[in-house]
C-alpha positions in Angstrom: -55.3 -4.6 -19.9 -51.6 -4.1 -20.1 -50.3 -0.8 -21.3 -48.6 -0.5 -24.7 -44.8 -0.8 -24.6 -42.5 2.1 -25.3 -41.7 2.8 -29.0 -38.7 0.7 -30.0 -35.6 2.7 -31.0 -34.3 2.2 -34.6 -31.3 -0.1 -35.3 -30.6 0.7 -38.9 -32.1 -2.6 -40.2 -32.9 -1.1 -43.6 -29.8 1.1 -44.1 -29.4 2.0 -47.7 -32.6 0.2 -48.9 -35.4 1.7 -50.9 -39.0 0.8 -49.9 -42.4 0.9 -51.6 -45.5 0.6 -49.3 -49.1 0.4 -50.5 -52.0 1.7 -48.6 -49.7 3.8 -46.4 -51.8 7.0 -45.9 -53.7 7.6 -42.7 -52.8 6.1 -39.3 -52.8 2.3 -39.9 -50.2 -0.4 -40.4 -49.1 0.9 -43.8 -48.2 4.4 -42.5 -46.5 2.9 -39.5 -44.5 0.6 -41.7 -43.4 3.4 -44.1 -42.4 5.6 -41.1 -40.6 2.7 -39.4 -38.7 2.0 -42.7 -37.5 5.6 -42.8 -36.4 5.4 -39.2 -34.5 2.2 -39.9 -32.3 3.9 -42.4 -34.0 3.5 -45.7 -32.5 5.8 -48.3 -35.9 6.4 -49.9 -39.5 5.5 -49.2 -42.4 5.6 -51.7 -46.0 5.3 -50.6 -49.3 4.9 -52.4 -52.9 5.0 -51.4 -56.3 5.9 -52.9 -56.8 9.1 -50.9 -55.0 12.1 -52.4 -55.1 14.4 -49.3 -54.1 11.7 -46.9 -51.3 10.5 -49.1 -49.9 14.0 -49.3 -50.2 14.4 -45.5 -48.5 11.0 -44.9 -45.6 12.0 -47.1 -45.2 15.3 -45.2 -45.5 13.6 -41.8 -42.9 11.0 -42.6 -40.5 13.7 -43.8 -41.2 15.8 -40.7 -41.0 13.0 -38.1 -38.0 11.1 -39.5 -35.9 13.7 -41.2 -35.8 11.6 -44.4 -36.6 13.9 -47.4 -36.6 11.2 -50.1 -40.2 10.3 -49.4 -42.6 10.2 -52.3 -46.3 9.4 -52.7 -48.8 8.8 -55.5 -52.3 7.6 -55.9 -52.8 3.9 -56.8 -55.8 1.6 -56.8 -54.4 -1.9 -56.6 -57.5 -3.3 -58.3 -56.4 -1.4 -61.5 -53.5 -3.1 -63.4 -52.6 0.1 -65.2 -52.2 1.9 -61.9 -50.1 -0.8 -60.4 -47.8 -0.8 -63.4 -47.5 3.0 -63.2 -46.8 2.9 -59.5 -44.0 0.4 -59.8 -42.5 2.4 -62.8 -42.6 5.7 -60.8 -41.1 4.1 -57.7 -38.4 2.5 -59.7 -37.5 5.8 -61.3 -37.7 7.9 -58.2 -35.7 5.6 -56.0 -33.3 4.1 -58.5 -34.8 0.7 -58.0 -37.1 -1.0 -55.5 -35.4 -3.1 -52.9 -38.4 -3.8 -50.7 -42.1 -3.9 -51.4 -44.6 -4.0 -48.5 -48.0 -5.1 -49.8 -50.4 -3.6 -47.2 -53.5 -2.8 -49.4 -56.6 -4.6 -48.4 -60.3 -4.2 -47.8 -62.4 -5.6 -45.0 -66.2 -5.4 -44.5 -68.6 -7.3 -42.3 -71.4 -9.4 -43.8 -72.9 -12.8 -43.3 -72.5 -15.2 -46.1 -76.3 -15.5 -46.8 -76.5 -11.7 -47.1 -73.4 -11.2 -49.2 -73.7 -10.3 -52.8 -71.3 -11.4 -55.5 -70.1 -7.8 -55.9 -69.3 -7.5 -52.1 -67.4 -10.8 -52.3 -65.4 -9.9 -55.4 -64.5 -6.4 -54.2 -62.8 -7.7 -51.0 -61.1 -10.5 -52.9 -60.0 -8.2 -55.8 -58.3 -5.6 -53.5 -57.0 -7.9 -50.8 -55.8 -10.9 -52.7 -55.7 -10.1 -56.4 -54.2 -6.7 -55.5 -51.4 -8.4 -53.7 -50.9 -10.6 -56.7 -50.8 -7.6 -59.1 -48.3 -5.7 -57.0 -46.1 -8.8 -56.5 -46.1 -9.6 -60.2 -45.1 -6.1 -61.1 -42.3 -6.0 -58.5 -40.9 -9.3 -59.5 -40.6 -8.1 -63.1 -38.0 -5.6 -61.9 -36.5 -7.4 -58.9 -35.8 -10.8 -60.6 -33.5 -9.4 -63.3 -31.5 -7.7 -60.6 -31.2 -10.9 -58.6 -32.4 -9.4 -55.3 -35.4 -7.9 -53.5 -37.8 -8.6 -50.7 -41.6 -8.6 -50.6 -43.6 -8.5 -47.4 -47.3 -9.2 -47.6 -49.9 -8.3 -45.0 -52.2 -11.3 -44.2 -54.2 -11.9 -41.1 -54.8 -14.5 -38.4 -58.2 -14.8 -40.0 -56.5 -16.8 -42.7 -56.3 -19.5 -40.0 -59.1 -18.7 -37.6 -62.8 -18.2 -37.8 -64.9 -15.1 -37.2 -68.5 -14.5 -38.2 -69.2 -12.0 -41.0 -65.6 -12.3 -42.2 -65.8 -15.2 -44.7 -64.8 -13.0 -47.7 -61.9 -11.3 -45.8 -60.7 -14.5 -44.2 -60.7 -16.3 -47.6 -58.7 -13.4 -49.1 -56.2 -13.4 -46.4 -55.8 -17.2 -46.5 -55.2 -16.7 -50.2 -52.5 -14.2 -49.4 -50.8 -16.8 -47.3 -51.0 -19.5 -49.9 -49.9 -17.1 -52.6 -46.9 -16.0 -50.5 -45.8 -19.6 -50.1 -46.0 -20.4 -53.8 -44.7 -17.1 -55.2 -41.7 -17.4 -52.8 -40.7 -20.7 -54.3 -40.6 -19.2 -57.8 -38.8 -16.0 -56.7 -36.1 -17.9 -54.7 -34.5 -18.9 -58.0 -33.8 -15.2 -58.6 -32.6 -14.2 -55.1 -35.9 -12.6 -54.1 -37.6 -13.4 -50.8 -41.3 -13.2 -50.1 -42.9 -13.5 -46.6 -46.0 -12.3 -44.8 -47.2 -11.1 -41.5 -50.5 -12.2 -39.9 -51.7 -9.6 -37.4 -54.7 -10.3 -35.1 -55.9 -6.9 -33.9 -54.0 -3.7 -34.6 -55.9 -0.7 -33.3 -55.6 2.7 -35.1 -57.8 5.8 -35.6 -59.4 4.5 -38.8 -60.4 1.2 -37.2 -61.9 3.1 -34.2 -64.1 5.1 -36.6 -65.2 2.1 -38.7 -65.8 -0.5 -36.0 -68.1 -0.4 -32.9 -66.2 0.0 -29.7 -68.0 -2.9 -28.3 -66.6 -5.2 -31.0 -63.1 -3.8 -30.5 -63.4 -4.5 -26.8 -64.5 -8.1 -27.4 -61.6 -8.7 -29.8 -59.1 -7.1 -27.3 -60.3 -9.5 -24.6 -59.2 -12.4 -26.7 -55.7 -11.2 -26.7 -53.3 -12.4 -24.0 -52.2 -8.8 -23.3 -55.8 -7.6 -23.2 -55.2 -5.1 -25.9 -54.8 -4.8 -29.6 -51.3 -4.2 -31.1 -50.1 -0.8 -31.9 -49.6 -0.4 -35.7 -45.9 0.1 -35.2 -45.7 -3.3 -33.4 -46.8 -5.0 -36.6 -44.5 -2.7 -38.6 -41.6 -3.9 -36.6 -42.1 -7.4 -37.8 -42.5 -6.2 -41.3 -39.2 -4.4 -41.1 -37.5 -7.6 -39.7 -38.8 -9.6 -42.6 -37.7 -6.9 -45.0 -34.2 -6.8 -43.5 -31.2 -9.0 -43.9 -31.8 -10.4 -40.4 -34.4 -12.7 -42.0 -32.2 -13.7 -44.9 -33.0 -17.4 -44.6 -36.7 -17.0 -44.4 -39.0 -17.2 -47.5 -42.5 -18.4 -48.0 -43.3 -17.9 -44.3 -46.2 -16.2 -42.6 -45.3 -14.8 -39.2 -48.2 -14.3 -36.7 -48.2 -10.9 -35.0 -50.7 -11.9 -32.4 -51.1 -12.6 -28.7 -54.4 -14.5 -29.2 -55.0 -17.5 -27.1 -55.5 -20.7 -29.2 
């Protein structure tokens, strides 16, 4: 296994931008993305999650570690339309407009198709796919009249590849990819770009608690580097897609993976 690389210094890619990130509490990709945006010069960062204490702690950590004080956080369950609308309204007011939305909220469980209930299927689809739709719809309502904005969705290589006990999650992430393509074509008429990232394996504290180490080791063996990505390595690609460096890209899904074919 190759060691993780050194943390990449910031280059001001989001200087002067305001960013909203969903599911950004804890130690996963969402938190890494929010922190990276602050480091890359964002003038304000607004995060949401379903965990009150972790959301508060994430806000405090980003302020402390980046020096950016214009960091806000509220609770939001993306499966609830009224909460999505409230989140976008609060972020708009607090930051003077949303320049970038990073849709990170998602839910994954493990269950074989024959053992899966309708409720288990619908819950994963509702949060992972429909939640992305709800957030995107709400953001477009404020971005399109301004004629600018960027949305970055979090998909997964499972939208392309097969894994047992992941039919519901894979279907949701494939849906995120298709939704990204179609929504991007509509948003382009208003100067708004929509792209997605598709990570393979990003290892963080929550994943280590929720998945057996044996499974994580097996997944890491499939990666060319013999390790999972650091959450900030995925966040770096999100920041690229959120920045003007990707100004000609829309409707694309960028794989953040070292998996062999």
